[in-house]
LOKE-230766 format. One record per residue (C-alpha): residue number from 1; residue in three letters; x, y, z. Coordinates in steps of 0.25 Angstrom, whole numbers, padded with zeros to 4 digits. Layout:
// residues N
+------+------+-------+-------+-------+
: resi : resn :    px :    py :    pz :
+------+------+-------+-------+-------+
:  NUM :  ALA :     X :     Y :     Z :
...
+------+------+-------+-------+-------+
//
This chain:
// residues 54
+------+------+-------+-------+-------+
: resi : resn :    px :    py :    pz :
+------+------+-------+-------+-------+
:    1 :  UNK :  0038 :  0304 : -0337 :
:    2 :  UNK :  0027 :  0314 : -0339 :
:    3 :  UNK :  0019 :  0309 : -0328 :
:    4 :  UNK :  0030 :  0309 : -0318 :
:    5 :  UNK :  0033 :  0324 : -0322 :
:    6 :  UNK :  0018 :  0327 : -0320 :
:    7 :  UNK :  0018 :  0321 : -0306 :
:    8 :  UNK :  0031 :  0328 : -0302 :
:    9 :  UNK :  0025 :  0341 : -0307 :
:   10 :  UNK :  0012 :  0338 : -0299 :
:   11 :  UNK :  0020 :  0335 : -0286 :
:   12 :  UNK :  0029 :  0347 : -0288 :
:   13 :  UNK :  0016 :  0356 : -0289 :
:   14 :  UNK :  0011 :  0353 : -0275 :
:   15 :  UNK :  0011 :  0364 : -0266 :
:   16 :  UNK :  0017 :  0357 : -0254 :
:   17 :  UNK :  0022 :  0344 : -0249 :
:   18 :  UNK :  0013 :  0333 : -0249 :
:   19 :  UNK :  0009 :  0331 : -0234 :
:   20 :  UNK : -0005 :  0323 : -0236 :
:   21 :  UNK : -0012 :  0314 : -0246 :
:   22 :  UNK : -0014 :  0321 : -0259 :
:   23 :  UNK : -0024 :  0312 : -0268 :
:   24 :  UNK : -0021 :  0321 : -0280 :
:   25 :  UNK : -0006 :  0318 : -0279 :
:   26 :  UNK : -0008 :  0303 : -0277 :
:   27 :  UNK : -0017 :  0302 : -0289 :
:   28 :  UNK : -0006 :  0309 : -0297 :
:   29 :  UNK :  0005 :  0300 : -0292 :
:   30 :  UNK : -0001 :  0286 : -0290 :
:   31 :  UNK : -0007 :  0277 : -0300 :
:   32 :  UNK : -0011 :  0265 : -0292 :
:   33 :  UNK : -0009 :  0259 : -0278 :
:   34 :  UNK : -0010 :  0244 : -0277 :
:   35 :  UNK : -0012 :  0237 : -0263 :
:   36 :  UNK : -0007 :  0223 : -0261 :
:   37 :  UNK : -0007 :  0214 : -0248 :
:   38 :  UNK :  0007 :  0217 : -0245 :
:   39 :  UNK :  0010 :  0230 : -0252 :
:   40 :  UNK :  0005 :  0241 : -0261 :
:   41 :  UNK :  0010 :  0247 : -0274 :
:   42 :  UNK :  0009 :  0262 : -0278 :
:   43 :  UNK :  0010 :  0264 : -0293 :
:   44 :  UNK :  0013 :  0279 : -0297 :
:   45 :  UNK :  0008 :  0285 : -0310 :
:   46 :  UNK :  0023 :  0287 : -0313 :
:   47 :  UNK :  0024 :  0272 : -0314 :
:   48 :  UNK :  0031 :  0270 : -0301 :
:   49 :  UNK :  0026 :  0259 : -0292 :
:   50 :  UNK :  0030 :  0257 : -0278 :
:   51 :  UNK :  0027 :  0245 : -0269 :
:   52 :  UNK :  0025 :  0247 : -0254 :
:   53 :  UNK :  0026 :  0235 : -0245 :
:   54 :  UNK :  0021 :  0238 : -0231 :
+------+------+-------+-------+-------+
//
């Protein structure tokens, strides 16, 4: 829960809307991206995992 609060505070402290790639923000949020033949998985530092099938 502390990590989630830290991420919420970081996002809330941003000066404006996110309109372009922000490597600092990505490094704060994402732990790992795994690429497979038919999909990829994004694992966030909060523990959430999302499978993307495209």
